[in-house]
C-alpha positions in Angstrom: -0.1 0.1 0.2 1.0 3.5 -0.4 2.4 5.6 2.5 4.1 8.4 3.8 7.2 7.2 6.2 9.6 8.6 8.8 12.8 7.0 7.2 15.6 9.1 9.2 15.4 12.2 11.4 17.4 15.9 11.1 16.7 18.6 13.1 17.7 21.0 11.0 16.1 19.5 7.5 13.6 17.4 8.3 12.1 16.6 5.5 15.1 14.8 4.3 13.7 12.0 6.2 10.5 12.0 4.6 9.6 8.9 2.3 6.9 8.1 0.1 6.0 5.0 -1.4 5.2 1.4 -0.9 4.7 0.0 2.7 3.4 -3.7 3.4 -0.2 -3.9 4.5 -0.9 -3.8 8.3 -0.8 -6.9 10.3 -3.8 -6.8 12.6 -3.3 -7.6 16.3 -6.0 -9.7 18.2 -9.1 -7.0 19.3 -7.5 -4.5 17.0 -9.4 -3.4 13.4 -8.4 -2.1 10.1 -9.7 1.2 8.7 -9.5 2.2 5.2 -8.2 5.7 5.4 -10.2 8.4 3.2 -8.4 11.3 4.9 -5.8 12.3 6.9 -4.7 15.5 8.6 -1.1 16.8 9.2 0.1 18.0 12.7 3.2 19.8 14.1 3.6 16.1 15.7 4.5 14.7 12.3 7.0 17.5 11.7 8.7 16.8 15.2 9.2 13.2 14.3 11.4 14.2 11.5 13.2 16.4 13.7 13.7 13.7 15.8 11.7 14.8 18.7 9.9 12.4 20.8 11.5 9.1 18.3 14.4 6.7 18.4 16.2 5.7 15.6 15.3 2.1 16.3 11.7 2.9 15.9 12.5 4.0 12.1 11.0 3.4 9.8 7.6 4.3 10.9 4.3 5.8 9.4 3.5 9.0 9.9 0.1 10.6 10.6 -1.9 10.9 13.9 -5.2 11.7 12.6 -7.9 9.7 9.9 -11.3 9.5 9.0 -12.3 6.5 6.8 -14.3 3.4 6.4 -14.3 0.4 8.9 -14.4 -3.1 8.2 -18.2 -3.1 8.0 -18.4 -0.3 5.7 -19.5 2.4 8.5 -18.1 5.8 8.3 -15.8 6.3 11.1 -13.2 8.7 12.8 -10.1 7.5 14.4 -8.9 7.9 18.1 -5.2 8.6 18.1 -4.4 7.5 21.8 -3.0 4.2 22.4 -3.8 3.3 25.9 -4.9 1.9 29.3 -7.6 4.2 30.9 -6.6 5.5 34.2 -10.2 6.6 36.1 -11.4 6.5 32.2 -9.1 8.4 30.9 -6.4 7.1 28.7 -4.4 10.1 28.2 -3.2 9.4 32.0 -1.7 6.1 30.9 2.2 6.8 31.7 2.8 4.4 28.9 0.7 5.8 26.0 1.3 6.6 22.8 -0.3 8.1 19.9 -0.1 6.7 16.3 3.1 7.2 14.5 5.0 6.8 17.7 5.0 3.2 18.8 2.7 1.7 16.1 2.2 2.9 12.4 0.1 6.0 11.8 -2.4 6.8 9.3 -0.5 8.4 6.3 -1.4 5.4 4.3 -4.3 3.5 2.3 -5.3 1.3 5.5 -4.2 2.2 9.3 -5.0 -0.8 12.4 -6.2 0.4 15.4 -7.7 -1.0 18.9 -11.1 -1.8 17.9 -12.3 0.8 20.7 -10.3 3.6 19.2 -13.1 4.4 16.5 -16.0 6.6 16.9 -19.0 6.9 14.3 -18.6 10.0 12.0 -21.8 11.8 11.3 -23.0 12.0 7.9 -23.0 16.1 8.2 -18.9 16.1 8.6 -17.2 15.4 5.6 -14.1 13.1 5.8 -11.8 16.0 5.2 -13.3 17.9 8.4 -13.5 14.7 10.3 -10.0 14.3 9.7 -9.0 17.3 11.6 -10.6 16.1 14.8 -8.7 13.3 16.5 -5.6 15.7 17.5 -5.7 19.5 17.2 -9.9 20.1 17.7 -9.8 17.3 20.4 -6.8 19.0 22.1 -8.5 22.4 21.6 -12.4 20.8 22.9 -10.7 19.4 25.9 -8.5 22.6 26.7 -11.6 24.7 26.6 -14.7 22.4 28.1 -12.9 20.2 30.2 -9.4 21.9 31.6 -10.7 25.3 31.7 -14.1 24.5 32.6 -15.0 28.3 31.9 -18.4 29.3 32.1 -20.2 31.4 29.0 -19.1 35.1 28.6 -15.9 34.3 29.9 -12.9 36.2 28.0 -10.6 33.8 26.8 -7.0 34.7 24.7 -5.5 32.5 22.1 -1.7 32.8 21.7 -0.7 32.2 18.0 -3.8 32.5 15.7 -3.3 30.3 12.7 -2.2 26.8 13.6 -4.6 23.9 14.1 -5.3 24.1 17.8 -5.5 28.0 17.7 -8.0 28.1 15.1 -9.9 25.0 16.7 -9.9 27.2 19.6 -11.2 30.3 18.1 -14.2 28.5 16.3 -14.8 26.1 19.5 -15.1 28.8 22.1 -17.5 31.2 19.7 -19.7 28.5 19.6 -19.5 28.1 23.2 -20.4 31.2 24.1 -17.0 32.6 25.0 -15.5 36.1 24.1 -12.5 35.1 21.8 -9.5 37.2 21.7 -6.4 36.4 19.7 -2.8 37.4 19.1 -0.5 37.1 15.9 2.7 38.4 14.3 0.7 38.6 11.0 -1.9 41.0 10.0 -3.2 38.3 7.5 -3.8 35.6 10.4 -5.5 38.0 12.6 -7.9 39.1 9.9 -8.7 35.5 9.4 -9.1 35.2 13.3 -11.9 38.0 13.1 -13.4 36.3 10.4 -13.4 32.9 12.2 -15.1 34.4 14.8 -12.6 36.1 17.1 -14.2 39.4 19.0 -10.9 41.0 18.9 -7.1 40.6 17.8 -4.2 41.7 18.7 -0.2 41.9 17.9 1.8 39.2 19.6 2.7 40.9 22.9 0.7 44.1 22.7 -0.9 45.0 25.9 -4.8 43.8 26.6 -7.4 46.4 27.2 -8.1 44.3 30.3 -7.0 41.2 31.8 -8.6 37.9 30.9 -10.1 34.6 32.6 -8.1 32.2 30.9 -5.2 32.1 28.0 -4.8 29.1 25.9 -1.2 28.2 25.1 0.3 26.4 22.3 3.1 28.8 21.7 5.1 28.5 24.6 8.9 30.1 25.2 7.8 33.0 23.0 4.6 34.2 24.1 4.8 32.8 27.7 5.4 36.0 29.7 2.8 37.7 27.6 0.1 35.0 29.0 1.1 35.2 32.5 0.8 39.0 32.7 -2.2 39.1 30.8 -4.3 36.5 32.8 -6.2 37.9 35.7 -6.1 36.9 39.3 -7.5 33.7 39.8 -7.2 33.0 36.3 -5.9 29.7 34.1 -3.3 29.2 31.4 -4.0 25.8 29.7 -1.1 24.5 28.0 -0.8 21.9 25.2 2.2 22.6 23.4 5.4 24.7 22.9 6.0 25.1 19.0 8.6 28.0 19.8 10.3 26.5 22.6 10.1 24.5 26.0 11.8 26.5 28.3 10.3 29.7 29.4 11.1 31.9 32.7 8.3 32.2 34.9 7.8 34.9 37.5 6.6 32.7 40.6 5.2 35.7 42.2 2.5 35.7 39.9 1.4 32.4 40.4 1.2 32.3 44.4 0.6 35.9 44.9 -2.1 36.6 42.2 -3.6 32.6 42.4 -2.8 31.8 38.8 -3.3 28.5 37.5 -1.1 26.8 35.3 -2.3 23.6 33.4 -1.3 21.2 31.3 -3.7 19.3 28.7 -2.7 17.0 26.2 -5.1 15.4 23.4 -8.1 13.9 24.7 -10.1 10.5 25.3 -12.1 8.8 22.7 -15.6 9.6 24.8 -14.5 13.3 24.3 -13.9 13.0 20.6 -17.2 11.4 20.1 -18.8 14.3 22.1 -16.7 16.6 19.7 -18.2 15.4 16.7 -21.9 15.4 18.0 -20.9 19.4 19.0 -19.8 19.9 15.7 -23.0 18.0 14.1 -25.2 20.1 16.4 -23.5 23.7 16.0 -22.7 23.8 12.4 -19.1 24.5 13.4 -16.2 23.2 10.8 -12.8 22.8 10.9 -10.7 25.6 9.2 -9.0 23.8 6.4 -6.1 25.6 4.6 -5.5 23.3 1.5 -6.4 19.8 0.9 -3.9 17.8 -1.4 -3.7 14.0 -2.4 -1.2 11.8 0.2 1.3 11.4 -3.3 1.8 15.3 -2.5 2.7 15.2 1.2 6.2 16.5 1.0 4.2 20.1 0.0 2.1 20.0 3.2 5.0 19.2 5.1 7.1 21.9 3.9 4.1 24.5 4.1 3.9 23.4 7.8 7.8 23.8 8.1 7.6 27.3 6.6 4.8 28.3 8.9 2.6 29.4 5.7 -0.5 27.9 6.8 -4.0 29.0 8.5 -5.8 25.9 9.8 -4.9 22.2 8.9 -3.4 21.0 6.0 -5.8 17.5 4.6 -4.5 14.5 2.7 -7.0 13.0 0.6 -6.3 9.2 0.2 
């Protein structure tokens, strides 16, 4: 079968390790099932893998990709849940040995993928395969950040750092539909304008002083925006962080944390049940993922190059 594989890693030239071509069809362990992939979406996780982050050389080659929507063995349209793990108190993301597809097991950038039978949820008919493929990583991450970790009330003001990426655009769209007042930052004037079109109430240049402090900050940028996130948060507010694309080490003024009782909350992916509820949320509200471009899987290198340049707004989707 045709697949997109990581065959080597290079932190400076990640696309060097991207290999497109034939791979053996997957074997199916007991209790697993095979999904025929119709659409799959690109994530920063895939680029990090090619850079050598979170993967060792002995695991290569491995098929990339966390996200997929397709057809199961019964002919039903489904969405693949990417987290492989044993639930801890009902939450598989708390399993210390959990992994995502494309880490320990081959991923979704292929004509077929095998997953545990419990790792599929129904795809609502109203959502296309391309839209559904955006949900399992970026949109599930955003859903959990907003509605679970932040536990906000409608009418709350939320700041999204770095409008443009898949999680950030999902946060803006979901937050607007959930009744939050959404603010967003970006270095790019074009991305600020698109964030307004997506539903942001106000947009600001990265690092700009805000007219008031916010109830919560959604962080995926990390080092470059961390100080601004801390200073923009009201006393008692929450920063929810699910990534750090600009750097993992950020100084923190601890007095801001304890004296002003600010909370820093980590969030990773989401559960299978949350993915199922997210699909229903989209079906009921009419909210749809922002798709930057749709490419055939055979042109995956073009999508990786665009992400590497930062030349995207929303999700890059590959069709199979």
